[in-house]
C-alpha positions in Angstrom: -18.9 -13.4 -57.4 -17.7 -13.9 -61.0 -13.9 -13.0 -61.4 -12.9 -10.5 -64.1 -10.9 -13.2 -66.0 -13.8 -15.6 -66.0 -16.3 -12.9 -66.9 -14.1 -12.0 -69.9 -13.6 -15.6 -71.1 -17.4 -16.3 -70.9 -18.1 -13.3 -73.3 -19.2 -10.9 -70.6 -19.5 -7.3 -71.6 -16.7 -4.9 -70.8 -19.1 -3.0 -68.6 -19.7 -6.1 -66.5 -16.0 -6.8 -66.3 -15.3 -3.2 -65.2 -18.1 -3.4 -62.6 -16.6 -6.6 -61.1 -13.2 -5.0 -60.9 -14.6 -1.9 -59.3 -16.4 -4.0 -56.7 -13.4 -6.0 -55.9 -11.3 -2.8 -55.6 -13.9 -1.3 -53.2 -14.0 -4.6 -51.1 -10.1 -4.6 -50.9 -9.9 -1.0 -49.9 -12.6 -1.6 -47.3 -10.9 -4.6 -46.0 -7.5 -2.8 -45.8 -9.2 0.1 -44.0 -10.6 -2.3 -41.4 -7.3 -4.0 -40.8 -5.7 -0.6 -40.6 -8.0 0.6 -37.9 -7.6 -2.7 -36.0 -3.9 -2.3 -36.2 -4.0 1.4 -34.9 -6.4 0.5 -32.1 -4.3 -2.6 -31.1 -1.0 -0.5 -31.1 -2.7 2.1 -28.9 -4.0 -0.4 -26.5 -0.5 -2.2 -26.2 1.3 1.1 -25.7 -1.1 2.1 -23.0 -0.4 -1.2 -21.0 3.4 -0.6 -20.8 3.6 3.2 -20.9 3.8 5.0 -17.5 1.0 7.7 -17.4 0.0 10.5 -15.1 -2.9 9.9 -12.7 -6.2 10.1 -14.6 -9.2 12.0 -12.9 -11.9 9.5 -12.2 -14.5 11.7 -10.4 -15.6 15.2 -10.2 -16.1 17.6 -7.2 -19.7 18.7 -7.2 -19.6 20.8 -4.1 -17.3 21.9 -1.3 -18.6 23.2 1.9 -15.7 24.8 3.9 -18.0 25.8 6.8 -19.0 22.3 7.4 -15.8 20.8 6.1 -17.6 18.3 3.7 -17.1 17.5 0.1 -19.6 16.2 -2.5 -18.3 14.0 -5.2 -19.7 12.4 -8.3 -20.9 8.9 -7.3 -18.7 6.0 -8.6 -18.2 2.5 -7.3 -15.2 3.8 -5.5 -16.3 7.2 -4.1 -19.3 5.5 -2.4 -17.0 3.0 -0.4 -17.0 3.3 3.4 -13.7 4.1 5.2 -10.9 6.6 4.9 -9.4 7.6 1.5 -7.6 10.3 -0.4 -8.5 12.6 -3.2 -5.8 14.0 -5.7 -6.8 17.5 -6.8 -5.3 20.5 -8.3 -5.4 24.2 -7.4 -4.8 25.5 -4.0 -4.9 21.9 -2.7 -3.1 18.9 -4.2 -4.4 16.1 -1.9 -7.3 15.8 0.6 -7.9 13.1 3.1 -11.5 12.0 3.1 -13.6 10.4 6.0 -16.8 8.7 6.1 -19.8 8.9 3.9 -22.3 11.4 5.3 -25.0 11.3 2.5 -25.6 9.8 -0.9 -28.0 9.6 -3.8 -28.0 8.2 -7.2 -25.5 10.7 -8.6 -23.5 12.1 -5.6 -21.7 11.2 -2.5 -21.0 13.6 0.4 -18.0 12.8 2.6 -16.3 14.4 5.6 -13.1 16.3 5.0 -10.2 15.1 7.2 -7.9 17.7 5.6 -8.9 21.3 6.5 -9.8 23.4 3.6 -10.0 27.0 4.0 -12.7 29.4 2.6 -10.2 30.9 0.1 -9.5 27.5 -1.5 -9.8 27.1 -5.3 -9.8 23.6 -6.4 -10.4 22.0 -9.8 -13.5 20.0 -10.4 -11.6 17.1 -11.7 -10.2 14.8 -9.1 -8.9 11.2 -8.7 -10.0 9.0 -5.7 -7.3 7.1 -4.0 -6.7 4.4 -1.5 -3.4 5.9 -0.3 -4.8 8.1 2.5 -1.3 8.9 3.8 0.7 10.7 1.0 3.9 11.7 2.9 6.0 9.7 5.4 5.7 12.5 7.9 2.0 11.8 8.2 2.8 8.6 10.2 4.8 10.5 13.0 7.3 7.7 13.1 11.1 8.0 12.8 12.2 7.4 9.1 15.1 8.2 6.8 15.4 8.7 3.1 17.7 6.2 1.4 19.1 5.5 -2.1 19.1 1.8 -3.2 21.9 1.0 -5.8 19.9 -0.8 -8.5 21.2 -2.0 -11.9 19.9 1.3 -13.5 21.1 3.6 -10.7 19.9 4.9 -7.3 16.3 4.2 -6.4 14.8 6.4 -3.6 13.3 4.6 -0.7 12.0 5.3 2.8 13.3 3.3 5.8 11.2 3.1 9.0 13.4 1.3 11.5 11.7 -0.9 14.2 12.6 -3.6 16.7 16.1 -5.1 16.6 16.3 -5.0 12.8 16.2 -8.8 12.4 12.9 -8.9 10.5 12.2 -6.4 7.6 9.3 -6.0 5.2 10.1 -4.5 1.7 6.9 -2.8 0.3 6.4 -2.5 -3.5 3.8 -0.2 -4.9 1.7 -0.9 -8.0 1.5 0.4 -11.6 1.0 4.1 -12.0 1.7 5.0 -8.3 4.6 5.6 -6.0 6.0 4.2 -2.8 3.5 6.5 -0.9 1.0 3.8 -1.7 2.6 1.6 0.9 2.6 3.9 3.8 -0.7 2.4 5.1 1.2 -0.7 6.1 4.0 0.8 8.0 2.1 1.3 11.4 1.2 -2.4 11.5 4.7 -3.6 10.9 6.3 -0.9 13.1 4.1 -1.9 16.0 5.2 -5.5 15.5 8.9 -4.6 15.6 9.4 -5.1 12.0 11.5 -2.6 9.9 9.7 -1.2 6.8 11.5 -0.3 3.5 9.3 1.3 1.1 11.0 1.2 -2.5 10.8 2.6 -5.9 11.6 0.8 -9.2 12.5 1.8 -12.8 10.0 4.1 -14.7 7.8 4.8 -11.7 8.6 8.6 -11.8 11.0 8.4 -8.8 13.5 5.7 -9.7 15.8 5.9 -12.9 14.2 5.6 -16.3 15.1 2.5 -18.5 16.2 3.1 -22.0 12.7 2.4 -23.4 11.0 4.2 -20.4 8.3 1.5 -20.3 7.0 -1.1 -17.9 7.8 -4.7 -18.4 5.0 -5.7 -15.9 7.4 -7.2 -13.4 9.8 -9.0 -15.7 12.7 -6.5 -15.1 11.4 -4.3 -12.3 12.0 -7.1 -9.8 15.7 -6.5 -10.2 15.5 -3.1 -8.5 13.5 -4.5 -5.6 16.2 -7.4 -5.4 18.7 -4.6 -5.0 16.7 -3.5 -2.0 16.8 -7.0 -0.6 20.6 -6.7 -0.8 20.5 -3.5 0.9 18.4 -4.8 3.8 20.8 -7.7 4.2 23.8 -5.4 4.5 21.9 -3.4 7.1 21.4 -6.5 9.2 18.1 -8.0 8.0 18.1 -11.9 8.5 14.5 -12.4 7.5 12.6 -10.5 4.8 8.9 -10.2 4.1 8.0 -9.1 0.6 4.8 -7.1 0.3 3.3 -5.9 -3.0 0.1 -4.1 -4.2 -1.2 -4.8 -7.7 1.6 -4.8 -10.1 3.9 -4.7 -7.0 2.6 -8.2 -6.4 3.7 -9.4 -9.8 7.2 -7.8 -9.1 7.4 -9.5 -5.8 6.5 -12.8 -7.2 9.2 -12.5 -9.9 11.7 -11.8 -7.3 10.7 -14.8 -5.2 11.1 -17.0 -8.3 14.3 -15.5 -9.7 16.4 -13.9 -7.0 19.7 -15.1 -5.6 18.4 -13.7 -2.3 15.6 -16.3 -2.2 16.9 -17.9 0.9 16.4 -14.8 3.0 12.8 -14.4 1.9 10.6 -15.5 4.8 7.1 -14.8 3.5 5.0 -12.9 1.0 2.0 -10.7 1.5 0.0 -9.6 -1.6 -2.8 -7.2 -1.8 -5.1 -7.2 -4.9 -2.1 -8.7 -6.8 -1.4 -9.5 -10.6 -0.8 -13.2 -10.7 -1.3 -13.7 -14.4 -1.3 -10.5 -16.6 -3.2 -12.1 -19.5 -6.3 -12.7 -17.2 -6.1 -9.0 -16.2 -5.7 -7.6 -19.6 -8.5 -9.9 -21.0 -10.7 -8.6 -18.2 -9.9 -5.0 -18.8 -10.5 -5.4 -22.5 -14.0 -6.6 -21.8 -14.6 -3.7 -19.5 -13.6 -1.4 -22.2 -15.8 -3.4 -24.7 -12.8 -3.8 -27.1 -13.3 -6.0 -30.0 -11.7 -9.5 -29.6 -9.4 -8.9 -32.6 -8.0 -5.6 -31.0 -7.4 -7.3 -27.7 -5.7 -10.3 -29.4 -3.5 -8.1 -31.7 -2.5 -6.0 -28.7 -1.4 -9.1 -26.6 0.3 -10.6 -29.6 2.3 -7.3 -30.1 3.2 -7.1 -26.4 4.2 -10.7 -26.2 6.4 -10.7 -29.4 9.9 -9.3 -30.4 8.4 -7.9 -33.6 5.7 -6.1 -31.7 8.2 -4.4 -29.4 9.2 -2.0 -32.2 5.5 -0.7 -32.4 4.7 -0.8 -28.6 8.2 0.8 -27.9 8.6 -1.5 -25.0 12.2 -2.3 -25.7 11.5 -6.1 -25.7 8.7 -8.6 -25.6 6.6 -9.0 -22.4 7.2 -12.8 -21.3 3.7 -13.5 -20.3 4.5 -17.1 -19.8 7.0 -16.2 -17.2 4.7 -13.8 -15.4 2.0 -16.4 -15.2 2.7 -17.6 -11.6 -0.3 -20.1 -11.6 1.6 -22.0 -14.4 4.7 -21.7 -12.3 3.2 -22.6 -9.0 5.3 -25.6 -8.5 8.3 -23.3 -8.3 7.1 -21.4 -5.3 9.0 -21.9 -2.2 7.7 -19.2 0.3 4.5 -18.9 2.3 2.1 -16.4 0.7 -0.8 -14.5 2.1 -3.2 -13.0 -0.4 -5.8 -10.3 0.3 -8.1 -9.7 -2.6 -11.6 -8.5 -3.2 -13.8 -10.5 -5.5 -15.3 -7.2 -6.9 -11.9 -5.7 -7.4 -12.9 -4.0 -10.6 -9.4 -3.7 -12.1 -7.4 -6.9 -11.3 -9.9 -9.8 -11.1 -9.4 -12.2 -8.2 -9.7 -15.4 -10.4 -5.9 -16.1 -10.6 -5.5 -15.5 -6.8 -8.2 -18.2 -6.2 -6.4 -20.4 -8.8 -3.0 -20.0 -6.9 -4.6 -21.1 -3.7 -5.9 -24.3 -5.5 -2.5 -24.9 -7.1 -0.5 -24.5 -3.9 -2.7 -25.0 -0.8 0.3 -25.9 1.1 1.9 -22.5 0.8 -0.9 -20.0 -0.3 -3.6 -18.6 2.0 -6.2 -16.1 0.9 -8.5 -13.7 2.7 -11.4 -12.9 0.4 -13.0 -9.5 0.7 -16.1 -8.1 -0.9 -17.0 -4.5 -1.9 -13.5 -3.3 -1.1 -12.5 -2.8 -4.7 -8.9 -2.6 -6.0 -6.1 -1.9 -3.5 -8.5 -0.4 -1.0 -8.9 -3.3 1.5 -7.1 -1.4 4.3 -9.3 1.6 3.7 -12.6 -0.4 3.6 -11.9 -2.7 6.6 -8.7 -1.7 8.4 -9.5 -4.0 11.5 -9.8 -7.1 9.3 -6.8 -6.2 7.0 -4.6 -5.6 10.1 -5.8 -8.8 11.9 -5.3 -10.9 8.7 -1.8 -9.9 8.2 -0.8 -10.0 11.9 -2.4 -13.4 12.5 -0.6 -14.8 9.4 2.8 -13.4 10.5 2.3 -14.9 13.9 1.6 -18.4 12.3 4.8 -18.1 10.2 6.8 -17.1 13.3 7.7 -13.7 11.8 6.8 -11.5 14.7 10.0 -10.7 16.6 10.1 -12.1 20.1 10.5 -8.5 21.5 7.2 -7.5 20.0 5.5 -10.5 21.5 6.9 -9.6 24.9 5.7 -6.0 24.6 2.3 -7.1 23.6 
């Protein structure tokens, strides 16, 4: 395109010069508009990654038969899964336990209700499907106590389920956007093996203290609260500690294993559907959301930089390089068991497979299919239980008293 100055020097008419200038102005405005839209979208995406949020409804209740005690849900990849699950609702019921699939078609799934719902119940149509199943410690009918762990930010609530002689403990760490109730599924297994369970909370999870920024750091600082729980366990007599984490809880556990002064007391790590490398996870989720590549790149750039922390309100950069455990595989010291479904749908299993390749001397992996994200226990409780128990046995982590009882 001819520039205004060049057009003027070549004797172009004033009308042509004015037209060129107008075209350039429009193009500049359009470019600025596009960049502004990209910046806004990138900022929203970045903030969403680090900002704790309420549980989002992901299905709808289509029918409720209180006489037959069945519920019909909108069909999704999760609601059609076999096994036992939970359903977060609102109205006269807040949480329902769901049993097996009774019928299904292209748009709906009918399941057995395992929570009794009376005929006068009034429940919102919007609901959230969950792998928790148990939502209160009392559901397990095991002795427990509520504890407070003194973390760097203040007291973090925890549930303690004593078992055996107290020599071996498991510290269970929930994932992003959930609470310690997510970990209740694992307690009966460990309790039956004589292993004490401590289910912990951490900063900004809605139960533990809030940080100044009130945002997640994806494991980069949360591990310090779990590290305080390790100290708590040691003071209560624990000599060997197993760390177990679900999803982002896996990232937190791995950061503890790499950075804690208590590393010598950690005897093993169990990870379910874990985040091993956040960049792989965020890239995958961006593709699922069909985000333009520039939006994803700008969002990651903002999250990973100090300048970006002012717009993400994260209180500091996310150190993605430190959170990439495949890149840091040589630093690992503890035996690790990974349970991950290849069709996870939220945290792809690629990095889990990569970690096995990087450290076959330490890392074992049980590969599931169909089970989706953090729902491996629900989908196949027998295999989930056997996988963990066999691994614990091979690591010599089942107390002798439990072996004698069995």
